[in-house]
C-alpha positions as CSV (number, residue, x, y, z in Angstrom):
1,A,8.9,184.3,-192.8
2,K,7.2,185.9,-195.8
3,D,8.4,183.2,-198.1
4,A,7.2,180.5,-195.7
5,L,3.8,182.0,-195.7
6,H,3.5,181.9,-199.5
7,A,4.6,178.2,-199.5
8,V,1.5,177.1,-197.6
9,P,-0.8,175.5,-200.1
10,L,-4.4,176.7,-200.2
11,M,-7.0,174.2,-199.0
12,A,-9.2,172.7,-201.7
13,R,-12.8,173.8,-201.1
14,I,-16.1,172.4,-202.2
15,R,-18.9,174.8,-201.6
16,V,-22.2,172.9,-201.6
17,V,-25.4,174.7,-202.5
18,G,-28.9,173.4,-202.4
19,L,-31.7,173.9,-204.9
20,G,-34.4,173.6,-202.3
21,P,-37.2,171.0,-202.4
22,A,-39.1,172.2,-205.5
23,G,-39.0,174.9,-208.2
24,A,-37.0,178.1,-208.4
25,D,-39.2,179.9,-205.9
26,Y,-37.3,178.1,-203.1
27,L,-33.9,178.8,-204.5
28,S,-31.9,181.5,-202.6
29,A,-30.5,184.5,-204.4
30,R,-27.0,183.5,-203.1
31,T,-27.2,180.0,-204.5
32,A,-28.4,181.3,-207.9
33,S,-25.5,183.8,-207.9
34,L,-22.9,181.2,-207.0
35,I,-24.2,178.9,-209.7
36,T,-24.1,181.5,-212.4
37,S,-20.9,183.3,-211.4
38,S,-18.6,180.5,-210.5
39,P,-16.2,179.1,-213.2
40,L,-16.5,175.5,-212.0
41,V,-19.9,174.1,-211.1
42,R,-21.0,170.5,-210.9
43,W,-24.6,169.3,-210.3
44,R,-25.4,166.1,-208.6
45,T,-28.3,165.7,-211.0
46,R,-30.3,167.7,-213.6
47,Q,-33.4,166.0,-212.4
48,H,-34.8,168.8,-210.3
49,P,-37.5,171.4,-211.1
50,A,-35.1,174.4,-210.4
51,A,-32.5,173.1,-212.8
52,T,-34.6,174.2,-215.8
53,D,-33.7,177.8,-215.1
54,F,-30.0,177.2,-215.7
55,S,-28.0,176.4,-218.9
56,D,-24.7,174.5,-219.4
57,I,-25.4,172.1,-216.5
58,V,-22.6,169.6,-216.1
59,S,-24.1,166.8,-213.9
60,Y,-23.3,163.4,-212.5
61,D,-26.4,161.8,-214.1
62,D,-24.1,159.6,-216.2
63,V,-22.6,158.2,-212.9
64,Y,-26.1,157.3,-211.8
65,D,-26.7,155.6,-215.2
66,G,-23.5,153.6,-215.0
67,A,-23.5,152.4,-211.4
68,A,-25.2,149.3,-209.9
69,T,-25.6,150.8,-206.4
70,F,-26.0,154.1,-204.7
71,D,-22.7,153.5,-202.9
72,E,-21.0,153.3,-206.3
73,V,-22.7,156.5,-207.4
74,Y,-21.7,158.4,-204.3
75,D,-18.1,157.2,-204.4
76,G,-17.8,158.2,-208.0
77,I,-19.2,161.7,-207.4
78,V,-17.1,162.3,-204.4
79,A,-13.9,161.1,-206.1
80,D,-14.4,163.4,-209.0
81,L,-15.3,166.4,-206.8
82,V,-12.3,165.9,-204.6
83,A,-10.0,165.7,-207.6
84,L,-11.5,168.8,-209.2
85,A,-11.3,170.8,-205.9
86,H,-7.6,169.9,-205.6
87,A,-7.0,171.0,-209.2
88,H,-8.9,174.2,-209.0
89,E,-9.0,175.3,-205.3
90,E,-12.8,175.7,-205.3
91,I,-15.8,174.1,-206.9
92,I,-19.5,174.7,-206.5
93,Y,-21.4,171.5,-206.0
94,V,-25.2,171.7,-206.5
95,V,-27.5,169.3,-204.8
96,P,-31.3,168.9,-204.6
97,G,-32.9,170.2,-201.4
98,S,-30.5,171.2,-198.7
99,P,-26.8,170.2,-198.4
100,L,-27.4,169.5,-194.7
101,V,-30.5,167.3,-194.9
102,A,-30.1,163.6,-196.1
103,E,-27.2,164.4,-198.5
104,E,-24.9,161.4,-198.4
105,T,-22.4,162.9,-200.8
106,V,-21.7,165.7,-198.2
107,V,-21.2,163.2,-195.5
108,R,-18.7,161.3,-197.7
109,L,-16.9,164.5,-198.8
110,R,-16.2,165.5,-195.2
111,A,-14.1,162.3,-194.9
112,H,-11.6,163.7,-197.4
113,D,-8.9,166.3,-197.3
114,V,-11.0,169.2,-198.6
115,E,-12.9,172.0,-196.9
116,V,-16.6,171.5,-197.3
117,V,-18.7,174.6,-196.9
118,C,-22.5,174.1,-197.0
119,E,-24.6,177.1,-197.9
120,P,-28.0,177.4,-196.3
121,A,-31.0,176.2,-198.3
122,V,-34.7,175.4,-197.8
123,S,-35.2,171.7,-197.1
124,V,-38.0,169.3,-197.4
125,I,-38.3,169.5,-193.6
126,D,-39.1,173.2,-193.8
127,I,-41.8,172.6,-196.4
128,A,-43.4,169.8,-194.4
129,L,-43.5,171.9,-191.2
130,A,-45.1,174.8,-193.0
131,R,-47.7,172.5,-194.5
132,L,-48.4,170.8,-191.2
133,D,-48.3,174.2,-189.4
134,V,-46.4,172.9,-186.5
135,D,-43.4,173.8,-184.4
136,P,-41.2,170.7,-184.4
137,M,-39.9,171.4,-180.9
138,A,-43.5,171.8,-179.5
139,V,-44.6,168.5,-180.8
140,G,-41.4,166.5,-180.3
141,L,-40.9,165.8,-184.0
142,R,-38.4,163.2,-184.9
143,V,-36.9,163.1,-188.4
144,V,-35.8,159.7,-189.5
145,D,-34.4,158.1,-192.6
146,A,-36.5,155.4,-194.3
147,L,-33.3,153.6,-195.3
148,S,-31.8,153.3,-191.8
149,G,-32.6,151.1,-188.9
150,F,-36.2,151.1,-187.8
151,D,-35.3,151.2,-184.1
152,T,-35.3,155.0,-184.4
153,M,-39.0,154.8,-185.4
154,R,-40.1,153.5,-182.0
155,G,-40.7,156.0,-179.3
156,P,-42.8,159.0,-178.5
157,G,-43.7,161.9,-180.8
158,P,-44.6,162.1,-184.4
159,L,-42.2,161.0,-187.2
160,L,-41.2,162.7,-190.4
161,I,-39.8,160.0,-192.5
162,L,-37.4,161.1,-195.3
163,Q,-35.9,159.2,-198.3
164,V,-39.1,157.5,-199.3
165,Y,-38.3,158.0,-203.0
166,S,-39.9,154.9,-204.5
167,P,-43.0,152.7,-204.2
168,E,-40.7,149.8,-203.1
169,I,-39.3,151.8,-200.2
170,L,-42.8,152.9,-199.2
171,A,-44.0,149.3,-199.2
172,Q,-41.0,148.1,-197.1
173,L,-41.6,151.0,-194.8
174,G,-45.3,150.1,-194.4
175,D,-44.4,146.5,-193.6
176,R,-41.9,147.5,-190.8
177,L,-43.6,150.5,-189.1
178,P,-44.8,149.6,-185.6
179,L,-48.6,149.6,-185.2
């Protein structure tokens, strides 16, 4: 029985940490510690204000540069992360914002045979709620994705629309929002 226990392979793990929505002041101490103490760390992108506080960043910016679509980017990142996790048992994957808010790579990672552990992080939603000084439950706030179907934008309550990352998406959004 003891030999059988040792024959069980360890599950490959990808621990996802978020940089928060802005500079290092929104970065948790745990996230900073995991980034600096882990032997294998990959960043989705260097293009984040909190990234300037770290050296030796290995990122997927080249995948963004070489792909024609976001689907290609996400598939390339996920394939590499899964292969690395299987080869090394655990990898730290650093994303902008929170791993649990509008992070397509995390959704795609969960479809693979790896354990995905998401560490808590401040999200853009937290910042928006603090600036608006509202309780989302009290006002019936709905959070929607600007890139998804616009049926979710109809209905009661205020909307917080995420993923408006370019003037083109903002223009498309303005054309499709109900009056």
